[in-house]
C-alpha positions as CSV (number, residue, x, y, z in Angstrom):
1,M,211.6,213.3,78.9
2,R,209.5,210.8,77.0
3,R,205.8,210.8,77.1
4,R,204.2,207.6,78.4
5,G,201.1,206.2,76.8
6,G,199.8,205.2,73.4
7,S,200.9,206.8,70.2
8,A,197.8,207.0,68.2
9,G,199.3,209.4,65.7
10,G,202.3,207.1,64.9
11,G,200.1,204.1,64.5
12,L,197.7,206.0,62.1
13,L,200.7,207.2,60.2
14,L,202.1,203.7,60.0
15,A,198.6,202.4,58.7
16,V,198.4,205.1,56.0
17,L,201.8,204.3,54.8
18,F,201.0,200.6,54.7
19,L,197.7,201.2,52.8
20,G,199.7,203.4,50.3
21,W,202.1,200.6,49.7
22,L,199.3,198.1,49.3
23,G,197.8,200.5,46.8
24,S,200.9,200.5,44.7
25,V,201.1,196.7,44.7
26,S,197.3,196.2,43.8
27,P,194.5,198.8,43.9
28,A,192.2,196.3,45.4
29,L,194.4,195.3,48.5
30,P,193.7,198.5,50.5
31,V,190.0,197.9,50.3
32,V,190.4,194.2,51.4
33,A,192.7,195.4,54.2
34,I,190.2,197.9,55.5
35,V,187.3,195.4,55.4
36,A,189.6,192.9,57.3
37,V,190.4,195.4,60.0
38,V,186.7,196.3,60.5
39,V,185.7,192.6,60.7
40,L,188.6,192.0,63.2
41,G,187.4,195.0,65.4
42,V,183.8,193.6,65.3
43,V,185.0,190.2,66.3
44,A,187.2,191.8,69.2
45,K,184.1,193.4,70.8
46,W,182.1,190.3,70.6
47,P,181.1,189.2,74.2
48,R,183.2,186.5,75.6
49,R,181.7,186.2,79.1
50,C,178.2,185.4,80.4
51,S,176.2,188.6,81.2
52,V,174.7,186.9,84.2
53,C,177.5,184.8,85.9
54,G,180.6,186.0,84.1
55,N,181.8,182.6,83.0
56,V,183.7,182.2,79.7
57,L,181.3,181.5,76.9
58,R,181.9,178.1,75.2
59,R,180.4,176.6,72.3
60,A,176.7,177.4,72.9
61,V,175.6,181.0,73.4
62,Y,171.9,181.8,74.3
63,R,170.5,185.2,73.8
64,W,168.0,186.6,76.4
65,T,166.4,190.0,76.9
66,I,167.0,190.9,80.5
67,D,166.0,194.3,81.9
68,G,165.2,195.4,78.3
69,Q,168.7,194.8,77.0
70,A,169.9,191.8,74.8
71,R,172.3,189.7,76.7
72,R,174.4,186.5,75.9
73,V,174.3,183.9,78.5
74,C,176.0,180.4,79.1
75,S,174.2,177.2,79.1
76,T,173.9,177.0,82.8
77,C,172.2,180.4,83.1
78,N,170.2,179.7,80.2
79,R,168.8,176.6,81.9
80,S,168.1,178.5,85.1
81,L,166.3,181.3,83.1
82,E,164.2,178.9,81.2
83,A,163.3,177.2,84.5
84,K,162.3,180.6,86.0
85,Q,160.3,181.4,82.8
86,S,158.5,178.0,82.8
87,Y,157.7,178.4,86.5
88,A,156.2,181.8,85.9
89,A,154.2,180.5,83.0
90,I,152.7,177.6,85.1
91,R,152.0,180.1,88.0
92,R,150.0,182.3,85.5
93,L,147.9,179.3,84.4
94,T,146.9,178.2,87.9
């Protein structure tokens, strides 16, 4: 019976064979391919949702430190966090 699930070994073998073929075409192409895979891996892990409300991040992304961790938030949550920060600063002055 065939095992279900991912085949990491087969994918790795395919990648090694592909890099070997690229190396036979041009010695610089395997290096370029490895760099491209690393860049795509970093982009794939990039946060796509707001850490506060969970909405999809659009054009503007704001960075806040919340509970000691760097978070990316949407414009709506950024506006509310700025308002809370401003309110707290005014309360400290009075």
